[in-house]
C-alpha positions in Angstrom: -6.2 -24.4 3.7 -5.2 -22.1 0.9 -1.5 -21.1 0.7 0.2 -18.9 -1.9 3.9 -18.2 -1.5 3.8 -19.0 2.2 6.5 -16.5 3.0 4.7 -15.3 6.2 2.2 -18.0 7.1 4.6 -20.8 7.0 6.8 -19.0 9.5 3.9 -17.9 11.7 2.1 -21.3 11.8 4.7 -23.9 11.0 3.2 -26.6 13.3 -0.3 -26.0 12.2 0.6 -26.2 8.5 2.6 -29.4 9.0 -0.6 -31.2 10.1 -3.0 -29.4 7.7 -4.2 -30.3 4.2 -2.9 -27.5 2.0 -4.0 -26.2 -1.4 -1.2 -24.3 -3.0 -2.1 -21.4 -5.3 1.4 -20.2 -6.2 1.3 -21.8 -9.7 -2.5 -21.6 -10.3 -2.7 -20.6 -13.9 -6.0 -18.7 -13.5 -4.5 -16.5 -10.8 -1.4 -15.5 -12.8 -0.7 -12.8 -15.3 -0.5 -9.0 -15.7 -2.6 -7.4 -18.4 -3.9 -4.1 -19.5 -7.5 -3.6 -20.6 -9.1 -0.2 -21.4 -6.6 1.7 -19.3 -7.0 -0.7 -16.4 -4.2 -2.9 -15.1 -5.4 -6.4 -14.0 -3.1 -8.5 -11.8 -3.7 -12.1 -10.9 -3.7 -12.9 -7.2 -0.8 -15.3 -7.6 1.5 -12.7 -9.3 4.7 -12.3 -7.2 6.2 -9.1 -6.0 9.2 -9.8 -8.3 6.8 -10.2 -11.3 5.2 -6.8 -10.5 8.6 -5.1 -10.1 9.9 -6.6 -13.3 6.8 -5.9 -15.5 7.8 -3.8 -18.5 4.2 -2.4 -18.7 4.2 -1.3 -15.0 7.7 0.1 -15.2 6.5 2.3 -18.1 3.7 3.8 -15.9 5.7 3.8 -12.6 9.2 5.1 -13.4 10.3 4.5 -9.8 8.9 0.9 -9.5 12.2 -0.9 -9.3 13.4 1.3 -6.5 10.1 1.1 -4.6 10.2 -2.7 -4.6 13.8 -2.8 -3.4 12.4 -1.6 -0.1 10.1 -4.6 0.0 11.6 -7.6 1.8 14.4 -9.6 0.1 14.9 -11.1 -3.3 13.9 -14.7 -2.2 10.8 -13.4 -0.5 9.8 -11.2 -3.5 10.2 -14.2 -5.7 7.7 -16.3 -3.7 5.5 -13.7 -2.0 2.3 -13.1 -3.9 -0.1 -10.2 -4.2 -3.1 -12.1 -2.9 -1.1 -13.5 0.0 0.1 -10.1 1.0 -3.4 -8.7 1.0 -5.0 -11.7 2.7 -2.4 -11.8 5.4 -3.8 -8.4 6.3 -0.7 -7.0 8.1 -1.2 -3.3 9.0 2.2 -2.7 7.4 1.8 -4.9 4.3 3.8 -3.1 1.6 1.6 -4.3 -1.4 -1.5 -3.4 0.5 -0.3 0.2 1.0 1.0 0.4 -2.6 -2.4 -0.5 -4.2 -4.6 1.2 -1.7 -3.3 4.6 -3.0 -4.2 3.5 -6.5 -7.9 3.0 -5.4 -7.7 -0.7 -6.5 -10.6 -3.0 -6.7 -10.6 -6.7 -5.7 -12.3 -9.5 -7.5 -13.3 -12.3 -5.1 -14.6 -15.7 -6.1 -15.5 -19.2 -4.8 -15.8 -22.7 -6.2 -19.4 -22.2 -7.3 -18.1 -19.5 -9.7 -19.9 -16.7 -7.8 -18.0 -13.5 -8.1 -18.1 -10.1 -6.4 -15.9 -7.0 -6.6 -15.1 -4.7 -3.7 -12.8 -1.7 -3.2 -9.5 -2.7 -1.6 -10.1 0.0 1.0 -13.2 -1.8 2.2 -11.5 -5.2 2.3 -9.8 -4.6 5.7 -12.5 -4.5 8.4 -10.4 -4.7 11.6 -7.1 -6.2 12.7 -6.6 -9.4 10.7 -10.3 -9.3 9.8 -11.3 -9.3 6.1 -14.4 -9.0 4.0 -13.9 -12.5 2.8 -16.9 -14.9 2.9 -16.8 -18.6 3.5 -15.1 -20.4 0.6 -14.0 -17.2 -1.2 -10.5 -16.4 -2.4 -8.9 -13.3 -3.9 -8.7 -13.8 -7.7 -7.6 -10.5 -9.2 -6.9 -6.9 -8.5 -7.4 -4.0 -10.9 -6.7 -0.3 -10.9 -6.6 2.6 -13.3 -3.1 3.2 -14.7 -1.6 6.6 -13.9 -2.0 9.2 -16.7 0.4 11.9 -17.9 -0.8 14.3 -15.2 -0.7 11.7 -12.4 2.1 11.3 -9.9 2.8 8.3 -7.7 5.2 7.7 -4.9 5.9 5.0 -2.3 7.9 5.6 0.9 8.9 3.2 3.7 11.0 3.5 6.9 12.2 0.5 8.8 15.0 -0.3 11.3 17.1 -1.4 8.3 17.0 0.3 4.9 16.5 -3.1 3.3 15.4 -6.7 4.2 13.0 -5.5 6.9 9.4 -4.8 7.6 8.1 -1.3 7.9 7.8 0.9 10.9 5.7 3.2 8.7 5.0 3.0 5.0 2.9 5.2 2.8 1.9 5.7 -0.8 0.2 8.5 -2.7 -1.3 9.2 -6.1 -2.5 12.6 -7.3 -3.0 14.8 -10.3 -1.8 18.4 -10.5 -3.7 20.9 -12.6 -2.8 24.6 -12.5 -1.1 24.0 -9.2 -4.1 22.3 -7.6 -4.4 18.8 -6.3 -7.0 16.4 -7.7 -7.9 12.6 -7.7 -5.9 11.9 -4.6 -5.3 8.5 -3.2 -3.3 8.3 0.0 -2.5 5.3 2.2 -0.4 4.5 5.3 0.7 1.5 7.2 1.9 1.1 10.8 -0.5 3.8 12.0 -3.8 1.9 12.5 -5.0 -1.7 13.0 -5.3 -2.2 9.3 -3.6 -0.9 6.1 -5.2 2.5 6.1 -6.7 4.5 3.2 -6.6 8.1 4.5 -9.9 9.2 3.1 -10.3 12.3 5.3 -6.9 13.6 4.4 -7.4 12.9 0.7 -10.8 14.7 0.8 -9.2 17.7 2.5 -6.5 18.0 -0.2 -8.9 17.6 -3.1 -8.9 20.8 -5.2 -6.5 22.7 -3.0 -3.4 24.6 -4.1 -0.2 22.7 -3.5 1.5 25.0 -1.0 3.4 24.6 2.3 0.3 25.9 4.2 -1.9 23.2 2.5 0.4 20.4 3.5 0.7 21.6 7.1 -3.1 21.8 7.4 -3.4 18.4 5.7 -1.0 16.9 8.2 -3.2 18.1 11.1 -6.1 16.3 9.5 -4.0 13.2 9.0 -2.8 13.1 12.6 -6.4 13.0 13.7 -7.2 10.2 11.2 -4.5 7.8 12.4 -4.2 5.8 15.6 -0.6 4.3 15.9 0.4 2.3 19.0 3.8 1.9 20.6 5.4 -1.5 19.8 8.8 -3.1 18.8 8.9 -1.0 15.6 8.6 2.4 17.4 6.7 4.5 19.8 3.4 6.2 18.9 5.0 9.6 18.7 7.8 8.3 16.5 5.3 6.8 14.0 3.4 10.0 13.9 6.6 11.9 13.1 7.6 9.4 10.5 4.3 9.6 8.7 4.4 13.4 8.8 7.9 13.5 7.2 7.0 10.8 4.6 3.8 12.7 3.7 5.8 15.8 3.0 8.4 13.8 1.1 5.8 12.5 -1.3 5.3 16.0 -2.7 8.9 17.0 -2.5 9.8 14.0 -4.7 6.9 14.4 -7.1 6.8 18.2 -7.5 9.8 19.8 -5.8 9.3 23.1 -7.7 5.9 23.6 -6.0 7.0 23.0 -2.4 9.7 24.5 -0.3 10.1 21.8 2.4 12.7 23.7 4.4 9.9 25.3 6.4 7.6 22.3 6.9 10.4 19.8 7.7 12.0 22.0 10.4 12.8 19.7 13.4 10.3 20.1 16.2 10.2 19.0 19.9 7.5 17.3 21.9 4.9 14.8 20.7 2.3 17.0 18.9 3.1 16.5 15.2 0.1 18.3 13.9 
């Protein structure tokens, strides 16, 4: 059984792991490292959340990186939890899954026979806890295009506690703004579907449109049809729909406040129709 940092699995399956033969990947040299090649960032699957947050290269391209990662778990867990482990655990609210989905990341998968294949991260999650991972395969690397000068990125998360907690809803976005119009949009959300969700329909709706309050209200209506949250211990269905709506608007307010007057779109509403 392959184990990386074990921050979730060793809690979920303590008895099963005590009797199993384990192969630890946390210190696997071929799965470590963060490097840049031809405008692409390549991350080893055993890179920890702390290593990502502390990377000088990534901080240069993501000015808010340190603050984003303060919302992810706790320092001890960030020090042990790995990128590959977070993705393979396939939690619908996995923070790293949501972060890299918005960046249109690609996964490199491999097995002991040295066979390799690459798939989009958005295609990796097939159903609840079901992955496009074949017999004997493991996640080896993740790559994505680094944001350029015209790109904006933001990550948002709401949980019952501000820190040291799992998300009720989390979301990330990447977009470019040219002459007031939106292009190259990546948008993801967790806690609103059985899998970490790439919001392809909402992103397609936004592509090429002018960044206005009307555009965001219309995009939210598309987004509400695209998600399927359930009521559970982290919140009711209607609460999660409201959270995602507010966080979706907050992405644009933080990235481009001069383009959007959120006083109108963030006005409190009643009922359960958040479209």
